[in-house]
N, C-alpha and C positions, 0 to 999 in steps of 0.2 A: 518692573518685571516685564520681560519680553513675552509677548503674546503671539499665539499662532494665528495666521491669517486664513486658515482653511475654511472656517465658517463663513467668511465673506468672499474670498477669491477662489477657493478650491485648490487642490493640488493635483490637477489632472495632467501635468506635464513636468518634465525635469526642471524647466525654467521656473515654473510656479513654485515648486518645492524649494528650489535654491534661493528664491527671492524671499521666502518666509524667514524672518529673523529667529523664530523659535525652532523650526523644523529643518533648516537647511543642512544640519549635520546629522540628522537621524531619519530622513525620509527613506523609504524602501520601495522596491518594485513589487507590485501586487497585481496579478492578473494581466500583465502586459502594460500597465500604466503606473503612474506614481500616486501614492495614497498617503494621507496623513494618518497618525494614530487614531484620530477621530473616526474617519471613514472605515478603517479596518475593524474597529471595535463595534461598529454599528451593524455589521453583517450578522444575520440570524441563521441558525441551523447549519452552520458551516463546520462545527466541531472545534472551533477555536476556544482557547481559554483566555478571554479578554482581548483577543487579537494581538497578543504580545509577540514581539519580534525576537527571534533568536539571533539572526544574522541577516545580512542583506538578502531579501527574498525568502526568509525563513519565518516560521511561526510555530507555536507550541499548541498541539491539539490537547483536548481536555484529559485524555487518558495518559499523557506523558507526565511523569513525576516532575514536580517543580525543580528538583535538583538536576534533571537531565539536561545535557547540552546538545542533544540531537536536534538537528534542524530539518523541518519538513517544508516542502513547497505547498502553496495553497491547493493545488490540484491533488496532491497526495492526501492532504487532510480531508478534502471533499470526498475522495473516492474511498478512503479507509474508514470514515466515520460510520457508515452503515454496517461495516464489518465488525467494528468495535461494539456496536449496539447488539449485534448477534452474539458476540463473545460473552457479553454481560448476561444476556438472557440464558445462554447455555450454561454458564458457570453457576447460575442460581438453580437451574433445573436439574443439571447433571454434573455435579462437581468432580466426578471421577474420570471424565473424558480426557484424552490427551489434548494438548494445545492445538496441534495442527497436523495435517497429513501432507506429504509432498508427492505430487504427481509429476512424472517426468518421462521422457522418452527412454526406451531401453538402452539406446546407444549412449546416453549421458550418464549411465549408472556409475561409471568409474571416473567420470570427469566433472562436469558442472554440477550435476545432481549431488554427487558425493561431497563436493566442496561446499555447496549450500547446506546440506544436511549437517556436516561437521561444524559449520559456522553457527547454525541454529542451536545445536547441542551446546556449543561453547558459550552461547548467549543465555543458556538456561531454559531453552524451549524443549518441551516434550514432543517429539516428532514421530508420527507414523510414517515409516519409510519402507517402501516395498522391498528393498534389498535386504532388509532385516525382518520384515513382518509379513511378507507374502511369498508364496511359492512361485517357482518359475512357470512361465507360460500362461499366466492369468491375464485375460484381456484388460486393456487399459480402463474401459468404462466400469468393469467389475471391480477393479482396484480402486477407482474413484468412489464407487458406492460403498465398498467396505471401509475405505479410509475415512470417508465422511461420517459414516455411522459410528466410528470410534474416536472422532476428533471434533473439536469445536469449529475449526475452519479448514479450508483446503488451500494449498498453494499449488499453482500450476507453473512449472518452470518452462517457459516458452523459448525454445532454441530452434535453430535450423533443423535439427534432428526431429524435434516434435512436430514442426510444420510438415515435414515429409511423412510422418507417421499418422497424423490426424486423419487424412482421407482414407488410409488403409484400415484404420481402426473403426471407421464408420461412425464417428461421433457426430450425431445429427444436431441441428439447431434446437430441436425440441428437447433433447436430452440436456444440452448445455443450458437451455432456458430454465429447466427445473432446478439445476444446480445454482444458477445465478440468482434465481428469484428469492432464495433464502438469504441472500447477502452473506454467503459463507465462502466465496471463492475469490482468491487474490492472484491474478496473473503476475508473474515475475519475468520480464522480458530480458533475455541475455543473448548477446551477439546476433540480434535480429531487431526488427522494428514492429511497432503496432500496425504500420501500413502493410507489412508482409503478412502479419497475422490476420488482418482484415481480409486479405485475399483468400485465405484458407478457411477461416471461421469468423464471419462477421459478428456472430453472437458473442463469442469469447472476447473479441476485440472491443466490444461495446463497453466492457468493464475495464477501466484503467486500474493499474496497480502500482508496481514498482519497476524500475528499469536500471540495469547495471551500467548504463551510460551516464546516469545521474548519480548513482551511489555504488560504492564497492560492494562486493558480495558480503563482506563482513558488516557493512553498514545496513544492507538490506536485512540481514539476520537480526541486527540490533533493533531495527524498526518493527520487525515482526514480533520480537521479544516484548517490546513496549506495548504493541497492539494486543497481545494475548494476556499480559500480566494483569491480575486482579489485585488491587490494593485499596486500602481504606481511604 
């Protein structure tokens, strides 16, 4: 029987992984280097279910159903795990809340925000959406407060429009700190970058989430649907 050489040699490079007779065909990239199934499963507190790989560079978090084919990056699992823990606590304490609320720039209401909202609804997510649930002219922070009060988690759609509006809305670091401290806020970056967000709001940029350069809008919605689903 062919045995893995990782316990002796380690698989910290492509060459080492390729040289292993047991793992040369199934090594995968993890955190910028190569890792065997042994080292992936030994990680603690990461939210992985046994460190199992979905595809090259992908893994299954513990909240994803065994039948799901959705692939997550290690950084996505790490950043979303505290959010999932908050969802589980909220579901136990307040079962009637909506799954999430969607915060977005006013200028995106008929564009990216609507697309994300419709994708979330199609994925079975119960969404608090200002275009349907809030009157016109309400300040963004008030919308966030109201949305979070009626939802398990919040989604912030980060677009160029939002980056322009954030300073005008006066969203202070201390306000974002209070929202982020409860592990209930997921940034979704669309047509911009975390670097651009950091220039406007370092506090919000400190929490990584999902990015439409990595996943389509529909796939982002699918991942959110898995994140908020409570199953036995």
